[in-house]
C-alpha positions as CSV (number, residue, x, y, z in Angstrom):
1,M,0.0,-0.1,-0.2
2,T,3.0,2.4,0.8
3,F,4.3,1.9,-2.8
4,L,0.7,2.7,-4.4
5,K,0.9,5.6,-2.3
6,R,4.2,6.7,-3.4
7,V,3.2,6.2,-7.1
8,V,0.1,8.3,-6.7
9,Q,2.0,10.9,-5.1
10,F,4.8,10.9,-7.8
11,L,2.1,11.2,-10.5
12,D,0.3,14.1,-8.7
13,R,3.5,16.2,-8.6
14,A,4.7,18.5,-11.5
15,D,8.3,19.3,-10.3
16,G,11.5,17.4,-10.4
17,S,14.3,16.5,-13.0
18,L,14.0,16.3,-16.6
19,Q,13.9,12.6,-16.5
20,R,11.4,12.4,-13.8
21,K,9.3,14.6,-15.5
22,A,9.5,12.4,-18.8
23,V,8.8,9.3,-16.9
24,R,5.8,10.9,-14.9
25,S,4.8,12.3,-18.5
26,G,5.2,9.0,-19.9
27,I,2.9,7.3,-17.6
28,W,0.2,9.7,-17.8
29,V,0.2,9.7,-21.5
30,G,0.3,5.9,-21.5
31,L,-2.7,5.6,-19.3
32,S,-4.3,8.1,-21.6
33,S,-3.5,6.5,-24.8
34,A,-4.5,3.0,-23.2
35,G,-7.9,4.5,-22.5
36,V,-8.3,6.1,-25.9
37,A,-7.2,3.0,-27.7
38,V,-9.7,0.8,-25.8
39,L,-12.6,3.3,-26.5
40,S,-11.8,4.1,-30.0
41,F,-11.4,0.5,-30.9
42,A,-14.6,-0.3,-29.3
43,R,-16.3,2.4,-31.2
44,S,-14.9,1.4,-34.6
45,I,-16.2,-2.2,-33.8
46,I,-19.9,-0.9,-32.9
47,L,-20.0,1.5,-35.9
48,A,-18.8,-1.3,-38.4
49,R,-21.6,-3.3,-36.9
50,L,-24.3,-0.7,-37.4
51,L,-23.2,0.9,-40.7
52,T,-22.2,-0.3,-44.2
53,P,-18.8,-0.2,-45.8
54,E,-20.5,2.4,-48.5
55,I,-20.9,4.8,-45.4
56,F,-17.3,4.5,-44.2
57,G,-16.1,5.2,-47.7
58,L,-18.2,8.4,-47.8
59,M,-16.9,9.6,-44.5
60,A,-13.3,8.7,-45.6
61,V,-13.8,11.0,-48.5
62,C,-15.6,13.8,-46.7
63,S,-12.8,13.6,-43.9
64,M,-10.2,13.9,-46.6
65,A,-11.6,17.0,-48.1
66,V,-11.9,18.6,-44.8
67,R,-8.5,17.7,-43.7
68,M,-7.2,19.0,-46.9
69,I,-8.5,22.3,-46.2
70,E,-7.1,22.3,-42.8
71,I,-3.5,20.9,-43.7
72,F,-3.1,23.3,-46.5
73,T,-3.4,26.1,-44.1
74,E,-1.4,24.7,-41.0
75,T,0.6,26.8,-39.1
76,G,3.0,24.7,-37.2
77,F,2.2,27.0,-34.2
78,G,2.1,24.1,-31.7
79,A,5.6,22.8,-32.5
80,A,6.9,26.4,-32.6
81,L,5.7,27.2,-29.2
82,I,7.1,24.0,-27.6
83,H,10.3,24.8,-29.3
84,R,10.3,28.4,-28.3
85,Q,12.5,29.2,-25.4
86,Q,11.6,33.2,-24.9
87,R,8.6,35.4,-24.4
88,F,6.3,32.1,-24.5
89,E,3.4,34.1,-22.9
90,D,3.2,36.7,-25.6
91,A,3.6,34.0,-28.4
92,R,0.8,32.0,-27.0
93,D,-1.6,34.9,-27.2
94,T,-0.6,35.6,-30.7
95,A,-1.0,32.1,-31.6
96,F,-4.4,31.9,-30.1
97,T,-5.7,34.9,-31.9
98,L,-4.4,33.5,-35.1
99,M,-5.9,30.0,-34.5
100,V,-9.2,31.6,-33.8
101,L,-9.6,33.6,-37.0
102,R,-8.1,30.5,-38.9
103,G,-11.1,28.3,-37.7
104,A,-13.7,30.8,-38.8
105,G,-12.0,31.2,-42.2
106,L,-11.6,27.4,-42.8
107,S,-15.4,26.9,-42.0
108,V,-16.2,29.2,-44.8
109,L,-13.6,27.7,-47.3
110,A,-15.2,24.4,-46.6
111,F,-18.5,25.5,-47.9
112,F,-16.7,26.5,-51.2
113,I,-14.8,23.4,-51.4
114,A,-17.9,21.0,-51.0
115,P,-19.2,21.2,-54.6
116,W,-15.6,20.2,-55.9
117,A,-15.5,17.1,-54.0
118,A,-19.0,16.2,-55.0
119,A,-18.3,16.5,-58.4
120,F,-14.8,14.8,-58.5
121,Y,-16.3,11.6,-56.7
122,E,-19.6,12.0,-58.5
123,Q,-21.6,11.7,-54.8
124,P,-24.0,14.5,-54.7
125,I,-24.2,14.0,-50.9
126,L,-20.8,15.1,-50.4
127,D,-21.7,18.8,-51.1
128,S,-23.8,18.7,-48.0
129,L,-21.5,16.6,-45.8
130,V,-18.2,18.5,-46.5
131,A,-20.0,22.0,-45.8
132,I,-21.5,20.7,-42.5
133,V,-18.4,19.0,-41.3
134,G,-16.6,22.3,-41.8
135,I,-18.5,23.8,-38.9
136,S,-16.1,21.7,-36.6
137,F,-13.3,24.1,-37.6
138,V,-14.9,26.7,-35.6
139,F,-14.6,24.8,-32.5
140,T,-11.1,23.3,-32.8
141,G,-9.7,27.0,-33.6
142,C,-11.1,28.2,-30.3
143,Q,-9.4,25.2,-28.1
144,N,-7.5,26.4,-25.1
145,V,-3.8,27.1,-26.3
146,N,-2.8,26.7,-22.5
147,A,-2.7,23.0,-23.3
148,I,0.4,23.5,-25.2
149,A,2.3,25.1,-22.4
150,L,1.3,22.1,-20.1
151,Q,2.9,20.0,-23.1
152,K,6.0,22.0,-23.1
153,E,6.7,21.6,-19.2
154,L,5.9,17.9,-19.5
155,D,2.8,18.5,-17.3
156,F,0.4,15.8,-18.7
157,K,-2.1,15.1,-15.7
158,R,-4.7,17.5,-16.8
159,L,-4.1,16.7,-20.6
160,T,-4.8,13.1,-19.7
161,Y,-8.0,14.1,-17.9
162,L,-9.1,16.3,-21.0
163,E,-8.2,13.4,-23.6
164,Q,-10.0,10.7,-21.6
165,A,-13.3,12.7,-20.9
166,G,-13.4,13.8,-24.6
167,T,-12.9,10.3,-25.9
168,A,-15.6,9.0,-23.6
169,L,-18.2,11.6,-24.4
170,N,-17.3,11.1,-28.4
171,F,-17.9,7.4,-27.9
172,L,-21.5,7.9,-26.4
173,V,-22.3,10.5,-28.9
174,S,-20.9,8.6,-31.9
175,V,-22.6,5.3,-30.9
176,G,-25.8,7.0,-30.1
177,L,-26.1,9.0,-33.1
178,A,-25.1,5.5,-35.3
179,Y,-27.8,3.5,-33.5
180,T,-30.3,6.1,-34.1
181,L,-29.7,7.2,-37.6
182,R,-28.0,4.3,-39.4
183,S,-26.6,6.6,-41.9
184,V,-23.5,8.7,-42.9
185,W,-24.9,11.9,-41.0
186,A,-24.3,9.8,-37.8
187,L,-20.5,10.3,-38.6
188,V,-20.8,13.9,-39.5
189,Y,-22.7,15.1,-36.5
190,A,-20.5,13.0,-34.2
191,Q,-17.4,14.9,-35.6
192,I,-19.1,18.2,-35.0
193,A,-20.0,17.0,-31.4
194,S,-16.5,16.0,-30.8
195,A,-14.9,19.2,-31.9
196,A,-17.3,21.1,-29.6
197,I,-16.9,19.0,-26.6
198,N,-13.0,19.1,-26.8
199,S,-13.2,22.9,-27.0
200,I,-15.5,23.3,-24.2
201,L,-13.4,20.7,-21.9
202,S,-10.2,22.4,-22.7
203,F,-11.4,25.6,-20.7
204,V,-12.8,23.5,-18.1
205,I,-10.0,21.5,-17.4
206,V,-6.7,23.2,-18.3
207,P,-5.8,26.2,-16.2
208,G,-4.8,29.7,-17.5
209,R,-6.4,32.7,-19.3
210,V,-6.5,33.2,-23.1
211,R,-6.2,36.7,-24.6
212,F,-6.8,38.2,-28.1
213,R,-3.4,39.7,-28.8
214,F,-1.4,40.1,-32.0
215,D,2.3,40.9,-32.0
216,F,3.6,41.1,-35.6
217,A,7.1,40.2,-34.8
218,I,6.2,37.2,-32.9
219,A,3.6,36.2,-35.4
220,K,6.8,36.5,-38.0
221,E,8.9,34.2,-35.7
222,L,6.3,31.5,-35.4
223,F,5.6,31.4,-39.4
224,Q,9.0,31.1,-39.8
225,Y,9.6,28.1,-37.4
226,G,6.3,26.7,-38.7
227,R,7.0,27.1,-42.4
228,F,8.8,23.7,-42.8
229,I,6.1,22.2,-40.2
230,T,3.6,23.5,-42.8
231,G,5.3,21.9,-45.5
232,L,5.6,18.9,-43.8
233,V,2.0,18.2,-42.8
234,I,1.2,18.9,-46.4
235,V,3.4,16.2,-47.6
236,V,2.3,13.9,-44.8
237,F,-1.4,14.5,-45.7
238,L,-1.0,13.8,-49.4
239,T,0.9,10.6,-48.4
240,R,-2.0,9.8,-46.0
241,E,-4.7,10.6,-48.5
242,L,-3.7,9.6,-51.7
243,D,-4.5,6.0,-51.2
244,N,-8.1,7.0,-50.2
245,A,-8.3,9.5,-53.2
246,V,-7.3,6.8,-55.7
247,I,-9.1,4.0,-54.2
248,G,-12.2,6.1,-54.0
249,K,-12.0,7.3,-57.5
250,L,-11.0,4.0,-59.3
251,L,-12.4,1.2,-57.1
252,G,-15.5,3.1,-55.5
253,M,-16.9,3.6,-51.9
254,E,-17.3,0.4,-50.9
255,A,-13.7,-0.7,-51.5
256,L,-12.5,2.3,-49.9
257,G,-14.7,1.3,-46.8
258,Y,-12.7,-2.0,-46.6
259,Y,-9.3,-0.3,-47.0
260,V,-10.3,2.4,-44.3
261,I,-11.0,-0.5,-41.6
262,A,-7.8,-2.2,-42.6
263,Y,-5.7,0.9,-42.5
264,T,-7.3,1.9,-38.9
265,L,-6.4,-1.6,-37.5
266,A,-3.0,-1.8,-38.8
267,N,-1.9,1.6,-37.4
268,I,-3.3,1.0,-33.9
269,P,0.3,0.5,-32.8
270,S,1.6,3.6,-34.6
271,T,-1.3,5.9,-33.9
272,Y,-1.1,5.6,-30.1
273,I,2.6,5.1,-29.9
274,S,2.9,8.3,-31.8
275,K,0.8,10.1,-29.4
276,L,3.1,9.3,-26.6
277,L,6.1,10.1,-28.4
278,A,4.8,13.4,-29.7
279,K,3.6,14.4,-26.2
280,V,6.7,13.1,-24.2
281,L,10.0,12.7,-26.3
282,F,9.3,15.9,-28.4
283,P,9.3,18.2,-25.6
284,M,12.0,16.4,-23.9
285,F,14.2,16.5,-27.1
286,S,13.6,20.2,-27.4
287,K,15.0,20.8,-24.0
288,L,18.3,18.8,-24.7
289,Q,18.6,20.4,-28.2
290,S,22.0,21.9,-27.1
291,D,23.3,18.4,-25.6
292,K,24.0,15.8,-28.4
293,I,25.0,13.3,-26.2
294,G,22.2,13.4,-24.0
295,L,20.0,13.4,-27.4
296,A,21.6,10.3,-28.5
297,V,20.9,8.5,-25.1
298,E,17.5,9.4,-25.0
299,Y,17.0,8.5,-28.7
300,G,18.6,5.2,-28.2
301,R,16.3,4.3,-25.4
302,G,13.2,5.4,-27.3
303,I,13.8,3.5,-30.4
304,R,14.6,0.4,-28.5
305,L,11.3,0.8,-26.6
306,V,9.4,1.4,-29.5
307,I,10.9,-1.5,-31.6
308,G,10.2,-3.8,-28.7
309,V,6.6,-3.0,-28.9
310,V,5.4,-2.3,-32.4
311,V,7.2,-5.4,-34.2
312,P,5.8,-8.1,-32.0
313,V,2.3,-6.3,-32.1
314,S,2.5,-5.8,-35.9
315,V,3.4,-9.5,-36.5
316,G,0.3,-10.4,-34.4
317,I,-2.1,-8.2,-36.3
318,A,-0.6,-9.7,-39.7
319,V,-1.0,-13.4,-38.6
320,L,-4.4,-12.9,-36.9
321,A,-5.8,-10.5,-39.6
322,P,-8.5,-13.3,-40.6
323,E,-9.6,-13.8,-37.0
324,I,-9.7,-10.2,-36.2
325,V,-11.8,-9.2,-39.1
326,A,-14.3,-12.2,-38.7
327,A,-14.7,-11.8,-34.8
328,L,-14.8,-8.0,-34.6
329,Y,-16.6,-6.9,-37.9
330,G,-18.1,-10.0,-39.4
331,P,-18.0,-11.9,-42.3
332,Q,-19.0,-9.2,-44.6
333,W,-15.7,-7.3,-44.1
334,A,-13.6,-10.2,-45.1
335,P,-12.1,-8.0,-48.2
336,A,-10.3,-6.1,-45.7
337,V,-8.0,-9.1,-44.5
338,A,-5.4,-8.9,-47.2
339,P,-4.9,-5.4,-47.2
340,L,-4.9,-5.4,-43.4
341,Q,-2.0,-8.0,-43.4
342,I,0.3,-5.8,-45.7
343,L,-0.6,-2.5,-43.9
344,A,0.5,-4.0,-40.3
345,V,4.2,-3.7,-41.8
346,F,3.5,-0.1,-42.9
347,G,2.2,0.6,-39.2
348,C,5.2,-0.8,-37.9
349,F,7.7,1.1,-39.8
350,R,5.5,4.3,-39.6
351,A,5.7,4.1,-35.6
352,L,9.6,3.7,-35.8
353,W,10.1,6.6,-38.4
354,M,7.9,9.0,-36.0
355,L,10.9,9.1,-33.6
356,N,13.3,10.4,-36.2
357,G,10.6,13.0,-37.2
358,Y,10.2,14.6,-33.4
359,L,14.0,14.5,-33.3
360,Y,14.6,16.5,-36.3
361,N,11.8,19.1,-35.1
362,A,13.4,19.2,-31.6
363,I,16.8,20.3,-32.9
364,G,15.4,22.9,-35.1
365,Q,15.7,21.4,-38.4
366,P,12.1,20.1,-39.3
367,Q,13.2,20.7,-43.1
368,I,14.9,17.2,-42.8
369,D,11.4,15.3,-42.2
370,F,9.8,17.6,-45.0
371,Y,12.4,16.4,-47.6
372,V,12.4,12.7,-46.6
373,S,8.7,12.7,-46.6
374,L,8.4,14.4,-49.7
375,A,10.8,11.7,-51.4
376,R,8.4,9.0,-49.8
377,L,5.4,10.6,-51.5
378,I,7.1,10.9,-54.9
379,V,7.7,7.1,-54.6
380,M,4.3,6.2,-53.5
381,G,2.7,8.6,-56.2
382,A,4.5,6.5,-58.7
383,L,3.6,3.2,-57.4
384,I,-0.2,3.6,-56.3
385,Y,-1.8,4.1,-59.5
386,P,-0.5,1.0,-61.4
387,L,-0.7,-1.1,-58.4
388,A,-4.3,-0.3,-57.5
389,V,-5.4,-0.8,-61.0
390,S,-3.7,-4.1,-61.2
391,Y,-4.3,-5.5,-57.9
392,G,-7.0,-3.4,-56.3
393,I,-6.8,-2.5,-52.4
394,V,-4.0,-5.2,-52.1
395,G,-1.8,-3.4,-54.5
396,A,-2.7,0.2,-53.1
397,S,-1.6,-1.3,-49.7
398,L,1.5,-2.3,-51.1
399,A,2.3,1.0,-52.7
400,V,1.8,2.6,-49.2
401,T,4.0,0.2,-47.4
402,V,7.2,-0.1,-49.5
403,P,8.1,3.8,-49.4
404,M,7.5,3.7,-45.7
405,V,10.0,1.0,-45.0
406,M,12.5,2.7,-47.4
407,Q,12.0,6.1,-45.4
408,F,12.8,4.4,-42.0
409,I,15.9,3.1,-43.4
410,V,16.9,6.6,-44.6
411,G,16.3,7.8,-41.1
412,V,18.7,5.6,-39.4
413,F,21.4,7.0,-41.4
414,L,20.4,10.5,-40.9
415,S,20.1,10.2,-37.1
416,R,23.8,8.8,-37.3
417,R,24.9,11.8,-39.2
418,L,23.1,14.3,-36.8
419,I,23.8,13.4,-33.7
420,G,26.2,10.6,-33.8
421,V,23.6,7.6,-33.0
422,P,25.4,4.6,-34.3
423,V,23.4,2.4,-37.1
424,A,23.7,-0.5,-34.4
425,T,21.5,1.3,-32.1
426,S,18.4,0.7,-34.6
427,A,19.6,-2.3,-36.4
428,R,20.6,-4.5,-33.2
429,P,17.2,-4.2,-31.4
430,F,15.3,-4.3,-34.7
431,A,16.8,-7.8,-35.7
432,V,16.4,-9.1,-32.2
433,A,12.6,-8.0,-32.3
434,V,12.2,-9.6,-35.9
435,L,13.6,-12.7,-34.3
436,Q,11.0,-12.7,-31.6
437,G,8.3,-11.5,-33.8
438,G,9.2,-14.7,-35.9
439,I,8.9,-16.9,-33.2
440,L,5.7,-15.3,-31.9
441,G,4.2,-15.9,-35.5
442,A,4.9,-19.4,-35.6
443,V,3.3,-19.8,-32.2
444,L,0.3,-18.2,-33.5
445,V,0.0,-20.1,-36.8
446,S,0.5,-23.4,-34.8
447,A,-2.2,-22.4,-32.3
448,K,-4.6,-21.7,-35.2
449,L,-4.7,-25.5,-35.7
450,F,-6.2,-26.2,-32.4
451,V,-8.3,-23.4,-31.3
452,T,-12.2,-23.2,-31.5
453,S,-14.1,-22.6,-34.5
454,D,-16.2,-19.9,-32.7
455,P,-14.6,-16.6,-34.0
456,I,-14.7,-14.4,-30.9
457,I,-13.6,-17.2,-28.4
458,G,-10.8,-18.2,-30.9
459,L,-9.5,-14.8,-31.2
460,A,-9.5,-14.4,-27.5
461,V,-7.6,-17.7,-27.0
462,L,-5.0,-16.6,-29.7
463,I,-4.7,-13.2,-28.3
464,G,-4.0,-14.8,-24.7
465,L,-1.4,-17.1,-26.2
466,G,0.4,-14.5,-28.1
467,G,0.5,-12.3,-24.8
468,V,1.9,-15.1,-23.0
469,A,4.7,-15.8,-25.6
470,F,5.5,-12.0,-25.8
471,V,6.1,-12.1,-22.0
472,I,8.4,-15.1,-22.2
473,L,10.3,-13.6,-25.1
474,H,10.8,-10.4,-23.2
475,A,11.2,-12.0,-19.8
476,Q,15.2,-12.1,-20.1
477,E,15.4,-8.3,-21.0
478,V,13.2,-7.6,-18.1
479,L,15.4,-9.8,-15.7
480,A,18.5,-8.1,-17.2
481,A,17.1,-4.6,-16.5
482,W,16.0,-5.6,-13.1
483,R,19.4,-6.9,-12.3
484,A,21.2,-3.8,-13.6
485,R,18.9,-1.6,-11.4
486,K,19.7,-3.7,-8.5
487,T,23.4,-3.6,-9.0
488,H,23.2,0.4,-9.4
489,A,21.3,0.7,-6.1
490,V,23.8,-1.4,-4.2
491,F,26.7,0.6,-5.9
492,A,24.8,3.8,-4.7
493,R,24.3,2.6,-1.2
494,D,27.9,1.5,-0.5
495,S,29.2,4.7,-2.1
496,R,27.5,6.8,0.4
């Protein structure tokens, strides 16, 4: 009980060294990510049971059009504020003013973009969908900018409360609307409600006042830092949405619906690990930007942690793809299995690359991430049309995955050049994780021969066996870490 009390007291504090803040923040973000993952996953399963693949395809195109408006006007102010070392309060107020104005402007812009989206995809309903979803920009633009200040100081307790409360309310609203309406409008209204809920909660949970104030000099500085962030998010948007755009145009809304579900499942590891990395490691890297040795050490720890988790999980998703789709979504979603298996590889390397991207932003060189991502976009653009025409959504999945693997390999060598991280820092744990993943995959494939034919029970048994195998495979590493910590504690006691 004393140990539990000490843990609670540790999590409740906001002071301490940079490493203690990072550990505390990691725990908070980990708890938040776990809660969000469970609710989001449950939400996707329920919605897939209530709605058709065509509805998911329509909403994917609608969301793509809305994100295009948002991304092409991205300011990069969040990263600029975290990186900023002086006059933070003045910069915060200027950024908030610009964000509110931008949100209102984007809402109007969505109204004019909507007819173009409807005409391009020959879906008249998109005219109304895109215009109405654009209302959400007004709410997102008004969110409390003080949340960035908490992130900058690695204080994630209130941010965890904010994210958990928003996700829970969004779950209830989305499921309720889907059950009642059984149409694409359920997803549209849920997106607007989610933006409004998050904006209101940000002022209820996050402390600090916001003011409308504009400083031209500070705005110029924010834009100068953010210009490569803006370029990067445009490139990332294009790489993320090019597949949806091509599939929706060439193969139709139903095929796009299958692909969206496969992509969402495959990216579960990278989606939630990236949140943890962005919120914890990026601020920590920023504080260490003048200490290359410290940066290299923390980067090494981060890459080992990410590799040790995402590689086995991605292997499990690929091997269990037929069981996952059958048990969670039903037989009508069977065409999503093959792309899910390919995209599991994409999700793995995407998570590994993200650590590099945050490193480049933290040391004030966001242009590196921009140029490397641009190269990935060019390769993907050359592959996706011929592969999608020849092999459908399986070909599109390959066109997305191959450039992502190449991008991570480039990142390994760039990290060596920038902060002196040896290639072995990434290569050695990756090789070990691949070996462990191969063993895990063999265990799961063998277990499939003996599990029950009931899809839900069978999947539960397989996941349980996979979890046990994962723990056994990592037991030696955990034991080594425990022994090292014990030796360190004895040495510290004897040195007193």
